[in-house]
VOGU-3710 file (C-alpha; in Angstrom, 3 decimals, decimal comma):
1> xxxxxxxxxx> -145,454/-144,758/207,780  -147,247/-141,848/206,145  -150,166/-144,206/205,537  -151,342/-147,479/207,141  -151,054/-151,149/206,213  -154,755/-151,267/205,451  -154,366/-148,337/203,068  -152,383/-150,560/200,701  -155,723/-151,744/199,309  -156,291/-148,224/197,940
11> xxxxxxxxxx> -153,170/-148,211/195,772  -152,731/-149,007/192,095  -149,015/-149,837/192,245  -146,803/-151,196/195,043  -143,013/-150,832/194,960  -141,237/-152,901/197,640  -137,490/-152,452/198,067  -135,233/-153,339/200,970  -137,953/-155,519/202,456  -139,564/-158,929/202,103
21> xxxxxxxxxx> -142,992/-158,284/203,638  -144,542/-161,508/202,348  -142,175/-163,486/204,606  -141,123/-161,010/207,280  -144,467/-159,274/207,848  -146,889/-162,204/207,432  -149,766/-160,562/209,306  -149,676/-157,647/206,881  -149,385/-159,907/203,836  -151,891/-162,640/204,488
31> xxxxxxxxxx> -153,162/-161,927/201,039  -147,978/-161,619/198,796  -130,976/-157,126/193,504  -128,953/-154,412/192,689  -128,208/-150,853/193,831  -131,336/-149,221/195,217  -130,207/-145,625/194,722  -129,358/-146,272/191,077  -132,757/-147,890/190,456  -134,609/-145,075/192,205
41> xxxxxxxxxx> -132,506/-142,515/190,353  -133,402/-144,208/187,090  -137,098/-144,053/187,987  -136,814/-140,342/188,730  -135,116/-139,760/185,371  -137,722/-141,863/183,576  -140,582/-139,845/185,087  -138,951/-136,534/184,231  -137,810/-137,444/180,714  -141,198/-138,839/179,746
51> xxxxxxxxxx> -143,346/-136,150/181,420  -144,890/-138,741/183,720  -144,621/-136,615/186,834  -147,809/-135,112/188,320  -147,169/-131,516/187,238  -150,023/-129,807/189,109  -149,162/-131,644/192,338  -145,471/-130,812/191,948  -146,250/-127,099/191,544  -148,704/-126,967/194,449
61> xxxxxxxxxx> -147,166/-129,234/197,058  -143,392/-129,374/196,547  -140,442/-126,988/196,347  -139,913/-127,722/192,638  -140,775/-124,109/191,745  -138,194/-122,648/194,158  -135,164/-120,929/192,629  -131,803/-121,887/194,162  -129,067/-119,299/194,756  -126,145/-118,804/192,400
71> xxxxxxxxxx> -123,620/-120,325/194,833  -125,084/-123,802/194,414  -123,294/-126,289/192,209  -122,376/-129,937/191,747  -119,170/-131,158/190,164  -116,941/-134,226/190,389  -119,268/-135,898/192,852  -119,327/-133,013/195,321  -121,840/-130,264/195,985  -120,821/-126,640/196,456
81> xxxxxxxxxx> -119,631/-125,662/199,927  -117,576/-128,776/200,649  -114,832/-128,257/203,234  -112,202/-130,885/202,533  -110,294/-130,313/205,768  -113,374/-130,740/207,950  -115,002/-133,255/205,569  -118,384/-131,516/205,757  -120,544/-129,042/203,856  -121,328/-125,379/204,373
91> xxxxxxxxxx> -124,991/-125,651/203,429  -125,484/-121,903/203,118  -124,223/-122,401/199,575  -127,424/-124,345/198,886  -129,848/-121,618/199,977  -132,718/-120,370/197,872  -132,784/-117,046/196,066  -135,021/-114,566/197,887  -137,467/-111,978/196,629  -137,547/-108,462/198,167
101> xxxxxxxxxx> -140,312/-109,609/200,543  -137,956/-112,192/202,042  -139,778/-115,200/200,642  -138,284/-117,629/198,158  -138,296/-116,643/194,513  -140,433/-119,105/192,533  -140,976/-120,090/188,906  -144,370/-121,767/188,435  -143,427/-122,579/184,834  -140,580/-124,817/186,105
111> xxxxxxxxxx> -138,370/-123,307/183,400  -135,771/-121,345/185,384  -132,368/-123,073/185,046  -131,811/-122,811/188,806  -135,270/-123,954/189,835  -135,260/-127,056/192,026  -137,094/-128,864/189,236  -134,449/-128,118/186,587  -131,529/-128,817/188,916  -133,151/-132,107/189,922
121> xxxxxxxxxx> -133,614/-133,086/186,294  -130,000/-132,210/185,551  -128,718/-134,152/188,571  -130,582/-137,368/187,732  -129,869/-137,239/184,013  -126,879/-139,565/184,627  -129,187/-142,483/185,597  -129,914/-143,677/182,088  -131,507/-147,127/181,573  -128,198/-148,651/180,478
131> xxxxxxxxxx> -126,367/-147,269/183,514  -129,092/-148,499/185,892  -129,147/-151,921/184,239  -125,375/-152,228/184,524  -125,362/-151,289/188,220  -128,447/-153,281/189,205  -127,631/-156,403/187,243  -130,783/-156,436/185,118  -131,494/-155,745/181,469  -132,583/-152,372/180,148
141> xxxxxxxxxx> -135,863/-153,932/179,088  -136,554/-155,228/182,601  -135,829/-151,826/184,117  -138,004/-150,016/181,581  -140,865/-152,418/182,167  -140,696/-151,697/185,902  -140,346/-147,940/185,310  -143,429/-147,875/183,089  -145,553/-149,500/185,784  -144,308/-147,410/188,695
151> xxxxxxxxxx> -144,375/-144,095/186,861  -147,900/-144,745/185,606  -149,047/-143,383/188,989  -147,944/-139,826/188,221  -151,469/-138,653/187,466  -154,628/-137,754/189,374  -156,565/-140,984/188,850  -153,763/-143,352/189,905  -151,633/-143,637/193,007  -148,711/-145,787/194,152
161> xxxxxxxxxx> -147,065/-146,654/197,439  -143,457/-147,439/198,333  -142,762/-149,802/201,217  -139,398/-150,567/202,771  -137,857/-152,153/205,847  -134,425/-152,656/207,387  -132,875/-153,415/204,003  -133,019/-149,642/203,618  -133,000/-148,293/207,150  -129,957/-150,328/208,208
171> xxxxxxxxxx> -128,040/-149,665/204,995  -124,871/-147,582/205,187  -126,565/-145,004/202,946  -130,086/-145,683/204,191  -130,975/-142,008/204,638  -130,028/-141,252/201,033  -132,034/-144,210/199,729  -135,180/-143,191/201,610  -134,751/-139,553/200,613  -134,487/-140,585/196,957
181> xxxxxxxxxx> -137,657/-142,650/197,271  -139,417/-139,631/198,791  -138,321/-137,475/195,846  -139,783/-140,033/193,449  -143,086/-140,161/195,334  -143,336/-136,370/195,392  -142,726/-136,164/191,659  -145,450/-138,751/191,078  -147,825/-136,957/193,445  -148,154/-139,935/195,776
191> xxxxxxxxxx> -147,434/-138,373/199,191  -150,470/-137,471/201,305  -152,905/-139,528/199,248  -154,876/-142,622/200,253  -153,104/-145,522/198,596  -149,846/-143,591/198,424  -147,049/-142,569/200,727  -143,626/-143,873/201,636  -144,055/-146,464/204,301  -141,563/-148,067/206,673
201> xxxxxxxxxx> -142,634/-151,575/207,637  -141,953/-151,852/211,357  -141,247/-155,219/212,939  -142,320/-155,709/216,552  -145,619/-154,196/217,638  -144,128/-151,128/219,310  -141,064/-150,291/217,217  -142,898/-147,208/215,965  -143,947/-146,204/219,479  -140,423/-146,646/220,814
211> xxxxxxxxxx> -139,081/-144,357/218,106  -141,837/-141,793/218,730  -140,806/-141,648/222,375  -137,102/-141,123/221,583  -135,612/-144,568/222,102  -132,961/-143,695/219,501  -130,057/-141,295/219,835  -130,299/-137,741/218,590  -133,984/-136,966/219,221  -136,296/-136,053/222,069
221> xxxxxxxxxx> -139,911/-137,325/222,256  -142,003/-136,353/219,254  -138,879/-135,948/217,110  -137,802/-132,750/218,848  -134,110/-131,990/218,479  -131,424/-132,622/221,081  -129,670/-129,328/221,947  -126,057/-128,964/220,843  -123,137/-127,150/222,550  -123,248/-124,084/220,231
231> xxxxxxxxxx> -126,874/-123,556/221,281  -125,994/-121,929/224,597  -129,508/-120,623/225,281  -133,084/-121,674/224,709  -133,473/-118,842/222,214  -130,528/-120,191/220,211  -131,965/-123,724/220,194  -135,434/-122,567/219,183  -133,973/-120,275/216,541  -132,038/-123,129/214,946
241> xxxxxxxxxx> -134,911/-125,610/215,242  -137,956/-123,598/214,157  -138,426/-123,249/210,389  -139,430/-119,912/208,921  -142,018/-119,822/206,125  -140,432/-119,864/202,690  -143,702/-119,052/200,930  -146,343/-116,553/202,003  -149,529/-117,878/203,650  -148,169/-121,313/204,505
251> xxxxxxxxxx> -148,103/-123,240/207,779  -146,634/-126,505/208,984  -146,297/-128,557/212,148  -142,775/-127,458/212,961  -143,588/-123,767/212,995  -144,971/-124,596/216,445  -141,658/-126,058/217,653  -141,351/-123,612/220,603  -144,776/-124,692/221,872  -143,862/-128,361/221,601
261> xxxxxxxxxx> -140,481/-127,880/223,283  -141,607/-125,697/226,193  -144,563/-128,008/226,881  -142,142/-130,940/226,936  -139,909/-129,193/229,478  -142,914/-128,346/231,662  -143,903/-132,033/231,619  -140,401/-133,000/232,768  -139,572/-130,240/235,244  -142,914/-128,660/236,188
271> xxxxxxxxxx> -142,595/-125,603/238,430  -138,807/-125,766/238,089  -139,120/-124,842/234,391  -139,914/-121,142/234,111  -139,426/-118,355/231,639  -136,791/-116,871/233,963  -134,576/-119,979/233,720  -135,204/-120,662/230,018  -137,642/-123,393/231,007  -134,838/-125,449/232,564
281> xxxxxxxxxx> -132,887/-125,511/229,302  -129,625/-125,963/231,248  -130,968/-129,219/232,702  -130,600/-130,954/229,341  -127,212/-132,297/228,304  -125,925/-130,886/225,017  -125,006/-133,651/222,597  -121,569/-133,002/221,115  -120,893/-136,380/219,510  -122,413/-139,427/217,940
291> xxxxxxxxxx> -124,271/-141,872/220,195  -125,603/-144,326/217,633  -125,084/-148,087/217,506  -121,640/-148,433/215,956  -120,172/-145,582/217,979  -121,311/-146,717/221,424  -120,071/-150,277/220,927  -116,747/-149,015/219,587  -116,499/-146,835/222,703  -117,150/-149,897/224,862
301> xxxxxxxxxx> -114,496/-151,829/222,956  -112,005/-149,017/223,487  -112,817/-148,812/227,195  -114,305/-145,307/227,145  -117,893/-146,520/227,752  -118,054/-148,187/231,140  -121,663/-149,354/231,432  -124,689/-150,330/229,356  -128,390/-150,843/230,117  -130,391/-153,136/227,799
311> xxxxxxxxxx> -134,136/-152,674/228,424  -136,380/-155,111/226,542  -133,664/-155,430/223,949  -131,190/-158,111/222,895  -128,068/-156,511/221,360  -126,536/-159,833/220,309  -129,641/-160,702/218,316  -130,252/-157,248/216,862  -126,728/-156,196/215,968  -124,276/-157,154/213,217
321> xxxxxxxxxx> -120,770/-158,569/213,738  -121,480/-160,658/216,855  -117,782/-161,404/217,607  -117,064/-157,683/217,768  -120,104/-157,135/219,985  -118,957/-159,888/222,344  -115,522/-158,316/222,528  -117,089/-154,920/223,283  -119,323/-156,355/226,028  -116,354/-158,014/227,666
331> xxxxxxxxxx> -114,681/-154,596/228,048  -117,614/-153,071/229,986  -117,304/-152,632/233,742  -121,019/-153,288/234,231  -124,047/-154,279/232,200  -127,730/-154,290/233,196  -130,282/-156,423/231,357  -133,965/-155,673/232,041  -136,090/-158,236/230,223  -138,750/-160,919/230,724
341> xxxxxxxxxx> -136,277/-163,534/229,490  -132,715/-164,553/230,307  -131,224/-163,406/227,007  -127,910/-164,481/225,555  -126,861/-160,843/226,044  -127,301/-161,397/229,786  -124,964/-164,399/229,641  -122,701/-163,289/226,818  -119,611/-164,782/228,476  -121,023/-168,259/227,701
351> xxxxxxxxxx> -120,807/-167,691/223,943  -118,485/-169,949/221,922  -114,894/-168,765/222,044  -115,347/-166,608/225,164  -113,111/-167,072/228,221  -115,219/-166,244/231,326  -112,100/-166,070/233,506  -110,793/-163,167/231,431  -114,035/-161,119/231,662  -114,533/-158,740/234,595
361> xxxxxxxxxx> -117,880/-157,296/233,451  -120,452/-157,302/236,265  -123,847/-158,252/234,811  -127,116/-157,573/236,615  -130,244/-159,299/235,308  -133,557/-157,769/236,383  -136,568/-159,876/235,318  -139,397/-157,629/234,136  -143,003/-158,322/233,260  -143,986/-159,304/229,730
371> xxxxxxxxxx> -146,323/-157,122/227,684  -149,168/-159,584/228,262  -148,637/-159,075/232,009  -149,322/-155,327/231,983  -151,617/-152,809/230,347  -150,419/-149,975/228,133  -150,304/-149,149/224,457  -148,676/-150,299/221,244  -148,143/-148,001/218,268  -148,140/-149,956/215,035
381> xxxxxxxxxx> -146,533/-149,222/211,681  -149,419/-147,003/210,646  -148,978/-144,708/213,700  -152,095/-146,081/215,429  -151,677/-146,115/219,224  -153,871/-148,932/220,557  -154,461/-149,561/224,251  -154,348/-153,089/225,615  -155,334/-154,584/228,957  -153,287/-156,865/231,185
391> xxxxxxxxxx> -154,112/-160,519/230,481  -152,330/-162,305/233,353  -150,285/-161,461/236,424  -146,483/-161,737/236,223  -144,670/-164,527/238,088  -143,760/-163,995/241,728  -140,775/-161,668/242,078  -141,082/-160,210/238,575  -141,748/-156,454/238,503  -143,007/-154,105/235,751
401> xxxxxxxxxx> -140,567/-151,944/233,807  -142,257/-148,891/235,328  -141,393/-150,048/238,859  -137,809/-150,887/237,895  -137,194/-147,543/236,196  -138,984/-145,561/238,893  -136,990/-147,323/241,624  -133,790/-146,613/239,676  -134,751/-142,934/239,519  -135,555/-142,712/243,239
411> xxxxxxxxxx> -132,404/-144,498/244,346  -130,223/-142,274/242,158  -132,082/-139,212/243,432  -131,673/-140,282/247,064  -127,986/-141,020/246,490  -127,551/-137,514/245,080  -129,400/-136,046/248,053  -126,915/-137,782/250,344  -123,713/-137,226/248,387  -124,371/-134,608/245,681
421> xxxxxxxxxx> -122,737/-134,772/242,258  -122,866/-133,481/238,706  -126,322/-132,642/237,277  -127,820/-132,639/240,774  -130,409/-129,925/239,979  -131,637/-131,718/236,859  -132,192/-134,904/238,851  -133,807/-133,233/241,866  -136,101/-131,080/239,708  -137,619/-133,901/237,672
431> xxxxxxxxxx> -141,364/-134,101/238,291  -142,595/-137,426/239,644  -146,133/-136,577/240,715  -147,924/-139,927/240,649  -150,435/-141,466/243,010  -147,725/-143,938/244,026  -144,447/-142,136/243,310  -142,505/-145,385/243,515  -144,582/-147,044/240,799  -146,438/-144,868/238,269
441> xxxxxxxxxx> -149,454/-146,423/236,594  -149,592/-146,684/232,808  -152,763/-144,570/232,705  -150,973/-141,801/234,609  -148,099/-141,918/232,142  -150,488/-141,864/229,194  -152,159/-138,722/230,541  -148,776/-137,111/231,148  -147,744/-137,890/227,581  -150,976/-136,362/226,270
451> xxxxxxxxxx> -150,543/-133,164/228,293  -152,528/-130,757/230,443  -153,634/-127,165/230,698  -151,700/-126,287/233,853  -154,166/-123,635/234,987  -157,273/-125,822/234,938  -155,783/-129,324/235,030  -157,767/-130,162/231,895  -156,391/-132,825/229,559  -155,642/-131,288/226,163
461> xxxxxxxxxx> -157,472/-132,414/223,042  -154,972/-131,425/220,336  -151,405/-130,248/219,877  -153,041/-127,061/218,581  -153,663/-126,147/222,219  -150,007/-126,262/223,244  -148,394/-122,958/224,206  -144,838/-121,669/224,629  -145,533/-119,629/227,790  -145,404/-122,515/230,264
471> xxxxxxxxxx> -149,170/-122,848/230,606  -149,324/-126,330/229,023  -147,512/-129,623/229,380  -147,036/-132,491/226,966  -144,765/-135,489/227,332  -144,902/-135,997/223,575  -146,694/-133,471/221,393  -147,570/-135,888/218,587  -149,627/-137,884/221,109  -151,580/-134,874/222,376
481> xxxxxxxxxx> -155,195/-135,862/221,840  -154,611/-139,521/222,654  -156,022/-139,242/226,210  -158,493/-136,375/226,560  -161,307/-135,339/228,888  -163,470/-137,591/226,725  -161,362/-140,560/227,811  -158,610/-142,807/226,519  -158,798/-142,389/222,744  -156,356/-145,263/222,292
491> xxxxxxxxxx> -159,005/-147,571/223,776  -161,602/-146,803/221,111  -162,770/-149,704/218,991  -165,220/-148,168/216,545  -165,226/-150,079/213,259  -167,206/-147,660/211,076  -165,662/-147,177/207,630  -168,198/-145,151/205,625  -165,935/-144,510/202,622  -164,399/-147,972/202,410
501> xxxxxxxxxx> -160,913/-146,405/202,456  -159,980/-148,128/205,706  -159,547/-144,894/207,684  -161,477/-146,123/210,778  -161,185/-142,811/212,626  -163,008/-144,192/215,653  -160,510/-147,028/216,160  -157,680/-146,078/218,545  -155,664/-142,879/217,955  -153,340/-142,059/215,077
511> xxxxxxxxxx> -150,759/-139,353/215,584  -150,819/-136,490/214,966  -154,403/-135,243/215,501  -155,823/-138,673/214,621  -154,626/-138,233/211,027  -154,738/-141,539/209,141  -152,721/-140,212/206,182  -149,867/-137,810/206,851  -149,703/-134,660/204,689  -153,282/-135,319/203,574
521> xxxxxxxxxx> -153,737/-131,757/202,272  -151,694/-132,909/199,300  -154,518/-135,290/198,328  -156,238/-132,256/196,801  -155,252/-129,514/194,385  -154,485/-125,922/195,326  -158,206/-125,115/195,489  -158,999/-128,047/197,755  -160,525/-130,283/195,067  -159,410/-133,925/195,537
531> xxxxxxxxxx> -157,219/-135,315/192,789  -159,364/-138,436/192,831  -162,878/-138,006/194,337  -162,997/-141,744/195,046  -159,914/-141,369/197,272  -160,554/-137,963/198,851  -158,484/-138,324/201,994  -158,195/-134,599/202,751  -161,933/-133,837/202,754  -162,741/-136,870/204,853
541> xxxxxxxxxx> -160,118/-136,192/207,535  -160,810/-132,460/207,636  -164,543/-132,975/208,057  -164,021/-135,360/210,956  -161,592/-133,048/212,752  -163,870/-130,018/212,288  -166,855/-131,960/213,639  -165,013/-133,412/216,643  -162,992/-130,350/217,627  -165,048/-127,296/216,660
551> xxxxxxxxxx> -162,523/-124,876/218,138  -159,638/-126,139/216,020  -159,128/-126,303/212,308  -156,740/-128,732/210,614  -153,773/-127,749/208,496  -155,532/-126,294/205,483  -152,506/-125,113/203,586  -149,552/-126,942/202,201  -146,568/-127,361/204,532  -143,277/-125,626/203,902
561> xxxxxx> -141,369/-128,705/205,045  -142,355/-132,234/206,036  -143,975/-132,886/209,383  -142,843/-135,631/211,754  -141,547/-138,885/210,340  -139,745/-141,967/211,759
//
């Protein structure tokens, strides 16, 4: 979420699609068909055709003024650069036109035929009210009534939020739906403003935290990128992953990618990660294929994936097409289930229609402690990391996840020490410097995630202190500042809310840099004047950061590309 659940009270209009928060998120809603892309496309067209977009915001905080190169085009449903044989795009055909100084050529008047604004308007011109109504199964009048309400937020004194859940994220074209919604919100000037944003409604308490810490394929902690085979050196990976400014005098989070990445490697490999060995870059596997849900279970079904570990997760409950999942599980050689409960995934061979005698899968069930039986943190939908204390002891014989995973690490490491094997150096060089190396404490892990100055041992206070020379560590850069020399910031329970906007900066820690609204610089115009003084998110958050961290200043200029999202 760019904003927080509580921030919904600051909005004028709420658009909910792909979610049913009144039923599925009851704690957040104690107070209430068709093709989504077509509807969103129709809203974009309606805003553009009726001049309901926030023009000053669009010029100041988006790429609408950028001029696209002459090679770009769109015809017969395909963009320029499509390679039919490889079924992919050469995206260099979509690059911007450059000025002699190397920066992007811009047209503040939004009149150039190849400006992003004009190309966007041309692209979405097809989503007329009658087309949208036909696709979505509503009347033109119903669509126009909705469009009038939603697009009424495209001005300084109004703001709207978009909320979504798995109806979008789990859709076959979920990325395109969410991207379209983001385009709409940018046109209306609703990103970065209290009461605005595009907000994913997470389910369980720590879905956001799990994603932040790279529980999904294709990312490292803090949404860093997984190296790929063509990136044969650290320099190649950093070169591909670090954006270069497109506009003079601009900054963004990801311009610091080398600092985030090197600090991550120092947290993992310590003294074994040096400048001379590319900070242990060779220790990371290079992802050359897809490792997402459908692919891994198809691999299991085909017999090319031999084993599977389910940690606090029930695949049979979470995944679609249960018969296919059962068939895939039955083809595994081994399966490990680490969970407080004996899940159906741990006894999948008992499902209706299964023949246990025909299944050779060896299943190991390791009972782990429940979240109420250990301390630690949850990160909620609004990116607030909140520390909790252990309420009760676990039953006899039940061990914490940290002990199970640490023991797994040590036994694999000791096996390698005895027998050797592939990736031996990466395993032996992992840092495991805890008071009890066989069972790290959650506080130790929280400090490791936050990061240290390696010279002094001081806990860092902001990701702004991270360096790319090996002098700092951080197990997840977006959480730097969550556990500082001042103490565990996630444990804070200050309830002060002087503006009434529900920011509560002294309650827990919100990544990054305790920001309560992502991209909050966009809540003000180019000169720093808030669009709506009653909802001045940028001034409030900047003042608090300046006062608390006098040596650091917040992002004061608009970003050249979005910061971290989930």
